[in-house]
N, C-alpha and C positions, 0 to 999 in steps of 0.2 A: 691579351686575353680576349678582348672584343674582336680582334682580327681573327683569332682562331674560331670564335663562334660564327663569324661571318663566313669563313671558309667551309666550316662543317655543316652549318644549317641554313646558310643564305640569309641570315639576319644582319642587315647593314644599318647601323645607327648613323644619323647625321653627325658630321664632324664637330659641330658646335655643342652637341650634347654628350659626346662620347666621354669627356672627362667627368662630367657629373654622374653618368651611368656607371662608369668604371669605379669611381670612388664609392658609390653606394654599394656596389656588389662586393668590393673588398671589405667594407665595413661590416656587411652581413656575414661574410665568410670568416671573419676573425672570431665571431662567437659561435659559428656553426661547427659541429664535430666533423672530423675527417670521415671519409667514406668507408673506412674499415673499423671504426671505433664502436659502432652500434650494430645490432642485427639489422638485416635488410628491411623488415617491416617498419621498425622505428626510423630507419634511415629514409624510407619513402615518405613517412609523415613529415619529417624535417624538410625534405625536398619540396613537397607540396606547399608547405608553409612559406618557404623562401620564394618559391615561384609566384605565389599569390602576392606576397609583399612587393616583389619586383614589378609585377603588372600594375599594382596600385601606385607605385612611385612613378612609373612611366605615364600613367593616366594623369597624375598630378602635373607632370612636366608638360604634357600635351595641352592641358587647360591654360597654362600660363602663356602659351604662344598665341599671338593675335590670330583671329580667324582669317582664313584665306591665305595665310603665309605658306610658302612652299615647304618650309621647315615642318609645319604641322602635318602636311600630307605625307612627307617622307617618314616622319616618326610614327604616324598612324599606320603606315604600311608595314614598318618594322614590328610594331606591336601586334598587328594581325597575324604576321608570320610566326611570331614568338608564341602566340596563344595555341598554335597547332602542335607545338613540340611536346615531347614527353618530359614531365618535370624531373623525374629521377635521372634520366639520361643527361639532361642539361646540368643538373646539380653535380653529377659525377665529373662532367667536363670542367665545370667551374672550380671544383675543389682540386682537380688535377693541375690546372694551370694557375690557380689563384692562391694555393697554399704552398709554403715552402716544404721541400721533401725532408722528412725526418722519420725516425723509427716509430712505428705504430704500437700502441699499448696492446697487450694480449686481450682477447675477448674473454667473456666469462666461461665459455666452453673450454678454452685453452687453460685457464686458471684451474678449473675444476679437474680437468684431466691431469694436470701437473700434480695436484694434491693426491689424486688416486695413485699416481706413479710413486710418490713418496711413501704412501702407505704400503705398497707392495715391497719397497725396499726395506721398510721396518719389519715386515713379515719374514723377509729373507734373513735379517739380522737375528731374529728370534731363533730361526732354525740353526744358524751358526753358533749362537750362544749355547743352545741345547747340546751341541756336540763337544763343548769344552768340558774338561774333566775336573778342574779344580776351581773353587770359588775365587781364588786369586786371579785367575784368567777371566772369569765371568764378570767381576766387579766393574772394571772400566768399560766393558762392552755394554753392560746393562745401564750404566750411567749415560753413555752416549745415546743409547736407544731411548731412554727417558727424555733426554733433551730433544731428540728428533720428534718424538710424539708431541711434546709441548709445542714445537714449531708448527707441526701439521695442524694441531687444534686451533692455535691462534690465527694462522692463515685462513683456516676454514671459517672462523668467526668473522674475520674481516671480509672475506668474499660473500658470506651470507648477508652481512650488513650492506655491502655494495649492491647485491642483487635486490634486496628488499627496499633499500633507501633510494636507489636510482632507477633500476630497470622496472621493477614492479610498480613503483610510484608513477613512472612515465607511462606504463601501460594503463594504470587507473585513470590518469588524466586523459589519455587517448580515448577511453570509453566515454568521457564526458563531451568530447568534441564530435558534434554531429557531422556527417558527411564523409568521415574517414572510412577507409576500406576495412570492413569487418574481417575479411580473410587475412589482411595484414596483421590485425590485432591478434587473431588466433595463432598465426605463425610466431609472433613475438612471445605469446604465452607458452607455446611449445618449447621455444628456446630457453625460456626461464625455467621450465619444468625439468629439462634435461640437466641443467646445471644444479638444480636443487636435488634431484635424485642422486647425482654423483656425490654431492655433499653428504647426503644421508648415508650412502654406502660407506663413505670415508669415516663418518662418526661411528657406525656400527663396527667397522673393522678396528678402529682405535680402541673401542671399549672391549672388544674381544682380546686384543693384545694386552690391555691393562690387566684383564683377568688372568692371562697366561703368564705374566711376569713373575708373580710370587712363586710359581711352580719351579722356577729356575734355581731357587734356593739362595737368592741374593736379596738382602733387605733393601727396600727402596720405598720412598714415600710417594704414594699414588693417589691419595684422597683428593688433593686439589685438582689434579688432572681429570679425575673421574667426574668431579663436580662441574668442570668446564665443559665436558662432553654433554652432561645433562642439560646445562644451560643452552648449548647449541641446539640440542634436540628440541627443547622447549621453544626456542626462537623459530625454528623451521616449522614445527607443528602449529604454532600460533599464527604466524604471519603468512604462511603459504595457503591458507584457506580463503578463497576468493569467490566472488560472485562472477561467474564467467558470462552468463547470459542475463543481462540486466532486464528488469521489468520495464514496460512502457512508462514514460515519465508522467503521463496522465492516465489514470485508471478509473474506469467506470464500474460501479458496483454491479454484481450479478453478471459479469462478463469474464470469460476465461482468458487467462494469459499464461505464457510460458516463461519460467525462471529457472536458471541452472546455477549450481554451485560446484566447485571443483577444488580438490586438494592437490597441490603441485608436487607432493612427495610420491604420488603415483604408486607404482608397484612396490617400492621400498616400504611404504607404510601399510599397504594392503596386506602384505604377507605377515606382518607382525601385529596388526591391530585386532583387538578383541573387544567385545562389549560395546560395539558402536551404537550410538543413539543420536538421531538427527531430528531436531524440532524446528518449527517455523512459526514466527509471530509477525504481526504488524504492529509497529510501535510509533508513538507520536514523536515530535521533535524533542520535547523535554525528556522523554524516556530514553531516546537515543543518546542525548547529551549525558544523562546520568550514567548510562552503561559505559560510554567511552571514558568518562572521567574516573569512575570507580572500578572499571574492568570486572564488574560483577553483573551477570545476567539475572534479572528478576523475572518472576513468572507473571508479569503484567502484560496484558494484551489490549490493544486499542480497537479491536474489531473482531469479527467472526470470519474465519477462513475455512474454505472447503478444499479438499484434495491437497492438503498440506502435509501428507505423509510421504516420506522418501527415505532412501538409504544410499550411502555411497557404494557404488559398484565399479569394478575395474573393467573398462572396455577392452576387449581382447585385441581389437584392431589398432585403436589409437593409443592404448596404454594410459588412458585418462581415468583417474579416480574421481568420479563425479556423480551427482544426483540431479535429475531434471524433473521439475514440477510442471508438467505439460498443461494441466488444467487448473492451475491455481486461480482461486476465485475469492473475491471479497464480498461476502454476503451482507455484512453490516459493519458500519464504521462508527466509532465512538469519538465524537469531537469534543474539544475543550471549549471553555467559555471564551467567546470572542471579545476583543477589546477595541474600542474606538471604531475606526472605519474598516477594520479587518472583515473579510468575508470568508466563506467556506473555501474559496479557491486560493486563499492566502495560507492555508494551513497545510503543512507538509508532514508526510509520514515516510516510513521506510520499512522494508522487510528485514527481519532479524533471523539469522540462521545460527542455531546453537548446536555444536557437535561435541559429543562426549565419547571418549574411547580410552583404552588402556593399552600400553606397550610394555610387556614384562611387569615390573614393579612400579612403573610410572603411569600415572593417570593424568589425562589431559581433558580440559574443558575449553574449547576454542569457539569463537563466534566471529561473524562478519555481518556487515550491514550493507544493504543495497544503496544505490543512489536515491536521493529524495524523490518521492512521488506525490502527486496531488490526486486525491480521491474525489470523484464527482459522481453525482447521481442522475444527471441529465445532460444531454448533448449540448444544450445551450450554455453550459458552463465551461466548455472546452477551450474557448478562446482566452478567457480570463485565466484559466489554469495554465495554459502554455505561456502566458506572460510571466507568471510566477516562476516557471521553470527556466525561462530565458534569463530572467534577472538572477536567479540562483546560480546559473552556469557561470556568470561572471566572477563569482566568488568561490567556484568549485576548487577544492584542494583536498586531497586525501587526509591531510593532517589537521584540517580545521575542526573547530568545535561544531558538531552537527546542530543545525544547518545554518550557521551564523552568516548573516548578510548585513549590508549597510543600506540605509535609505538614500544614499547618494552614491553616484558612480561617475567616473570620468567618461566623457562622451566617446573618446577613442576606444576605450575598453568595451563600452556598450555597442559601438559600431562593429567591432570585431565579432561580438556575439550575434548581432543581426546578420552579418555577412555569413557566419557559420550556419545560422538557422536557414538562411536563404538557400545555401548550397545543400542543406540536408533535405530539401524538398525536391531532390533529383534535378536541380538546376546547376549545370556545370559551370556556366560563366559567372564569376563572382561580381559583386557590386563594385562599380568604379569609385574612384575618389570623389568625383562630382556627384554621383548618386548618394554617397554617404554624407557629403556636405549638405545636400538638400534635406536628407532625413534629419540631420542634426538641427537645421533651422526649424524644421517642422516640430521636432520633439521639444526643443527648448523654448519655442515661441519668441525667438529673437534672432536678429541677424548675427552671423558668425563669420569671422575671417576665414579665408581659404589659404592653406589648410587649417583645420581647427586645432588650436593649441591644446597641449595635454592637460592644462589646468581647467579646462571647461567642464563643468559638472552638469549632470541631469539628475533630477530626483525621480523616485519611484512613482510619485503622484503624477508627474508630467508624463511618465512613460506609459502607465496603464490605468490610472484612476481618474484624472481630470480630463474633461472633454476639451477637444480642440476648440478655440474660440470660433463661434458662429457655426459649429458643426455638432451633430448629435452623436458623435463617437469619439473615442480616445485615439491617441497616436497608435497604440499597439493594435487596436481593432482595425484601423485603416491599413496598417502595414501587413497584418496577417491576412486580411482579405485580398490584398494585392498579390502576395506570393501564392495564395491558393488559386486565384484565377489564372496566374501565369503557369503554374504547374498543370492545371487541368485543361487549359485551352491553348496556351501559347508557349509551351515549353521549348519546342524546337526553334521557334522564331527567336526566343530570347537567347538560347545557346548559340545561335548563329550570328548574334550581334545586330539584328535588324530591328531591335526595339530599344528605345532609350529608357523608357520606364519611369524612373524616379527623377523627375525634373519639374520645376514649377512652371507656371503658365508664362510668366514674364521672360524667363530664360529661354523657354522653347521658342517664343516669338522672336527673341533677339537672335538666336541661332538660325532660324529659318529665313530671316530677312536677308541673310548673306548668300542665299541660294536662289536659283531661278524659279519662276512660277511652276506649280505642280509638284514641288518638293514637299514631302510630308514626313511626319514622324508619329510614332505610337508612344503614348505616355499614360501613366495612371492618373485618373481623375482626382482632383483635390476635394471635390464636394460629394463624391459617391464612393461608398465602400465597394471594393472589387470592381470598379469601373475602368474601362479602357476607352480612351478618346483619341481621335485622330486630328492633329493640327496640320494645316497645309497652307501654302502660299497661293493666294488668288491671282488671277490674271488681270490685275488692275494696275493703273499707274502708281497708286500708293502702296502696292504690294501688301495689301491688307492680309492679316492672318486670320483664318477661319477655323473654328473648333467644332467638330461634329459631336452631336449628342452622345454621351457615353454608352458603351455596351457593357451591361452589368451582369456579373455572375456567369451562368452558363451561356448567356447570349453573347459572350465575348468572342466566341468562335465566328460569329457573323461579321466581325470586323474585317476578316479576311475576304469575305464575299463583298463587303462594301468597297474594299480596295480594288477588287476586280471590276465591280460594276460602275464605280464613279470615274468618269473619264478625266476629271480635273486632277486626279491623283496619278502622277507619272513617275516620280523618283522618290525612292526611300532615302531619307537623310543618312549620309551626306550627299549621295548622288547616284545611287544604284538603281537601275530600272526596276520597276515593280515586278515585271514578269520574271526577271532573273532572280529576285529575292523571294517572291511568294508564288511563283508559277506552279510549283509542285503541290502547293497547299490549296490552290483554287479548286473548288468542287465543280465537277462537270455539270453543265446545264441539263436539266431534265427535258426530254423531247415532249412536245404537247401531244395529248391524246386527241384522237379524231373528235371533232365537235367542240373543242375547248380552245381558249385563247391562252397562250403562255404568259406567265407573270414575269415579263421582262421589262427592264427600265427603258423608258423612252429617251430620246435624245435630249440633252440638257437645253433648257429654254431660259437663258439668263434674263434678268429683269432689265428695266430700262437703264439703270445705272451700271449695268454690266456685272452685278454681283450675283452669284449663283444662289439657288434655293438651299436653305439649310435643312438637310435631311439626314437621317441616321444611316440609311442604306443606299438609296438611289432616288432619283427624281422620277416619280411614277406619273402616269397619265392622270390628269385631274378627273375625279369622279365626285358626284354630288349624291349624298345620302340624307335621308330624313330620319331624325332621332326623336323619340318621345321622351320628354322631360317632365317629371312630376315634381311640383313645388307648391307647398301650401294647399294641397288638395286640388290643385289645378294642373292640367296637362297641357304642355306646350309642344308644338311640332317645330323642331329646329332643323336648319339646313347646315350640313357639315360637308366640307370639301376634303377629299383625299383621306377621309377618316382621321384627320389630324386633330390634335388636342388644341392647338391654337385657334383653329376655326371653331371648334366646339365652345371654347371659353368666350370667344368673341360673340357667338350667337347667344350664349347665356346672358352676357352683360347687356346685349341689346334688348332682350326680352324682359329681364328682371331688374336691370339696373344695378346688380350686385357686382362689385369688383372681384377679381379672381382670388384675392386673399381672404375674402369673408365667407367662403363656403367650401364644401368638399362634396364629391360625388360618390354614390354607391350604386352597385348593380348586383342583383341577386344576393344582397346582404354583404357583399364584398366591396371594400373601399377601392376606388380607382385613383391612380396617380399618373403623372405624366410619363413615368418609366414603365408602367404596366402595358401589356398588349392592348390593342384597340378593343373597345367595348363590343359586347356581343350584339349581333344584329337582331332586330325585332324584339328586344328586351328593353323595357323602359328604364331610364336612368333617374334616380332620385337625387334631388338637391337638398343638402342639409346645411343650414347656416351654422357657422362656427360660434361658439359661446365666448363672450368676452372673458378673458382670464386676467389674473394678477401678474405679479412679478415672477411667478414660477416657484415661489417658496414651498407651496404644497407639493408640487411635483418633485422638488429636490428632496423634501422630507420622505416622500414615497420611495424615491430611488435609494435613499440612505438605508431605509428599513426593508427594502425589497428582498434582500438576501435572508432576512430573518422571518419572512412570512412563509409559513408552511401550508401545504395543501391539507384539507380536512381529511380525517380518517373516519368520520362518523358516517356509517352506512345504514343507520337504523331505519331510515325511511324507504330503503330499497325493498324489493320483493324477490322471493326465491322463484324457482321454476313453477311451483304450484300456485303462485299468486299471493302468498301470505307475506305480511310485513316482517322484516327481519327483527324489528323491535318486539313483536309478539312472540316470535320463536325464541329470541334471547331471554325474554321475560319468563317464558315457560321453563327454559333451562335453569334460570336462576331460582325459580320457585321450587323446582324439583331438587336442586342442589341444597336449597335451604331446608326442605323437609327431611332429606336424607341426613343432613347435618344435625337437625334437631333430634331425629330419632337416635342417632349415635350419641348425642349429648345426654338424652334421657337414660339410655342404657348405661352410659358412663356414670350418671348421677346415682342410679340404683346401686351399681357396684361400689361406688365411692361411699354411699351411706352404709352399706353392709360392712365394708372394710373399716369404716370409722367406728361402727358399733363394736366390732371384734377388737379393734385396737383399744377401745375404751375399757372393755372387760379385761383385757390382758394388761392394761396399763398399771403401773405401780401406783398405789393409792397416794393421794396428796398428803394425808395425815396418817402417821403410824403410831401404834400404842405398844410399849415395851414394858412387861412386868414378868419377872422371872417366875415368881410363885404362881401367877395366873397361867402362864404358859405350861408349867409343870403339872398343875392340877388339870388343865385341859387335856394334856397328853395322857395322864393317868386315867382320866374319865373315859376317854376313848378306848383305852385298852381294857378297862374293867367291863365296859358295856359289851365289848366283843366277847370277853370270857363268859359273861353271864348268858349271852345269847347261845353260845356253844353249849354251856352246861344245861340250859333249858331244853335245847334240842336233844341232847343226850338222854335226859330223863324222860322226855316224851317218847323217845324211841324205846326205852326200857318198859314204859307202861304199855306201849303197843305190843311189845313182845310178850309181856306177861299175860295180856288178854288172849292172845292166840294160843298160849300153852294151857288153857283151862283153869286159870286162877280165878278165885271168886271175884265177882263184880258187884258193885253197888247198884241196886235197883231202885233205891228210894226215889231218887230224882232222875227222871229220864230226859231232863233238859227242857221240860215244858212247864208253863205256868198253870194257874188254876183254870184258865179258860181253854187250855189245850194248845196254846200257841207256843212256839219254840222261843226260848229265851235267847237274847242277844248278848254275847259276852262283850262288855264295854271295855275297851282298852286292852283286850287280850290279843296275843299273837296267833294269827290263824295259821294252822299247819296243814290244811287240806282235808278233803272229805274222807280219804282213806284212814288217816290218822285219827280223826274225830268220830269215826263210826263206832268205836268200842270205848266203853267206860273203864276207868281205873279202879283198883281195889281201894277199900276204905282204909286198909292198914298200911298202904304204901307210904314210906317216909324215907327221908335222906338221913342216914346215920352219920355221914361225914360232918355236916354243918348243923345238925340238930333241928332242921326245919321240917315240919310235918305237912301232910296233905290230907284234907278232910273233905268228904263229899257234901255237896249242898243239897237243899231240899228239892231242887229241880233235877238232880242227878248228874250235874256237870261238875267234874272235879277240877280243881285249879291248883297250881303249884306256884309258890312265891319264893323268890330268892332275893335275899338282901345283899346288895352290892355295896361294899364299904368296909370299914375296919372290922376285924374279927373279934377283938376283945370287947368286953362290956364297957370298959372305960372309953374306948374309941367310939363305941356306938352312942354313948351319951354326948360325947363332944362333937361328933360329926355324923348326923343322921344319914343312913344309906338310902339308895334308890332301889325301888322294887321293880322287877321285871315279871309280869304275869304271863304265864304260859297256859293256855287253855287247850284241853283235849276232849274229845267227845266221849 
């Protein structure tokens, strides 16, 4: 097998290591699938994984060989050639020569097409049965057809479980792996959709045939078969709803992101689906756990989303049934109460997509959850949030309880996550076994054997919470800063293998001492976040190793110019000339403008002992500058050479007697450090003495509660554009609102009082009196009074009519008293001026009841009617009431 690789690709392994390499490759191929068992995208993922594992194993073997051995050089050459090969092509070759030849299992497309062919045969059987004339002929044919339909349905269910449990699960895991080809994942999902659509068409055809069987006139039991097709439809409708385009794992509020969902039944579902409704929520970790365990979607939302409306639409070109939320935005997030040392960046959320639709008489409510995300509100939380995601990825599994993790993890598992994260930053060359061993020592804070055993554990606190001893940052902050500076400034140099990167200072010095003077390497600084330092072998008898001051952050690109300008740097480790390795990255020198001197390094001027000057970029011509220093209201004039910090601190100690550790410097209000650019000329520098501090307990307490401190939202003391205080404007608004509310309250009080009075009048009395005789007498009295009034009115009308007809009138009494004043009829019923203008006759009387009417001395006639019993006996026992009717 290795000989074939050598003939095809020119990769020749040393004879002494060939057995070890061959044994390792065969062991990996025993667990790897054949080249035709999986779709090509998944096959490519497997090939890349095996390729990286092979390179890691070869790196491990190389480290075990003593430095300078010819075997190490030969193996390093073979590994360098191997890195240039296509992983998929190499994998195909290995599986061809390393696996025994045997029959390959059918793919999911082949199995689905076979089921579709079986359904067509069943349809042909139904046509043949319909042409049979007698039930005796149809009975055995229908029995055989029913048996064939059962076989089709059961095989379809097995294939659906295989697709969902293996292929779709593998695709979901591939989504979690950073750095994999997104186009390959899309092609894999298309392959799965084609198989699912064929399965759906098979189910619909079987259901149609089940409906057609009773028409043939042969009794057959089909209820169980129909239920199995319904179960298969429910399985496909529920499990084929996926998040195709995952959201970013770290989401910042009020920032737009794109998320997409897709249903793998495609056109088969779109043509039959009605009443579709798609809703989107953001849920917390506990809510996602409850939904998965109960399979019930509750209407709980842990935040406010915008642009969360969408609908599944069928793309005419790709035939994808999908919905894309292109501007999904988290406006506000509702966090749960934190416990212990947990911070906001430890809390995970997820997007929940709930889809409801109907197909015929079947109604479905399906849901899917995105990968866990961390929601932040400020950019300075991004590093800690990414640490949470990297730790979560180590436990990522589609079947786990959301989003369950452990506080401990094997280092080899975490190393794989870090390697994956490193490659996701567009860095093609993975971390070597030596790099990962160095990271393991730095993360666990103890010496580890090489290779690291599987039982070695690392805690989450060591990974991203506890500070590295004697350093102001955690392991993850240091690692993340290193990969960012590599991606931004040194990506091509890393990919070409000219940068060692993750190696400690002692190991770098040990490796460099085996090489001639002028050999150098680039590595990440242990003491500075995102710092790149250059270590090189000096031209001294002792072959001393010198380390150049780190280039930090965006300044890391200047490391290439330093390599160009420093003549003592000649060969890149292990022995490549620097012009060959970095020549195309050297920036061209800028030609000087007339009247100016170019800023070029002067020739090196070694010291008396032969050691070169320690400079970050080059050895510049010595210049003397005068700097003004303000200290305790006194101004000192200091002499600084080459604008160097060491010269400045030496001058300060000479003038003030303060050692370097007891003060710090500021200029224009900004603090100066040794890694900042040179101070501004002609601007005084202020010296501030450091305050003596304790053991750092207060600082630790502040760091612990720092995540809980929130910025103030009180803006009362601010002013608007007109110059008024916001507190006055707000107070005005509150007063106006109070008065409006008070007015409404008064109006409501008046209405309430009136309503209360009406209710009181209409209310049923608290005490009731019941007496039958009293009630009867009361009713009779009312009736008698009414009759008496009517009778009085009638007689008054008769009197008036008699006066108009010329009847004699009484003139004795004209209704006035002796003084000539008109008398007032006391207690009489007034009938109006027209009726009282004429007097009644003296002889008018009522013959019916025997009551008479006589004129008075004043000329006013009155009529009295006794209301009561008519007999004399009744009159004596019950005196009647008199109603007096007066007429003029």
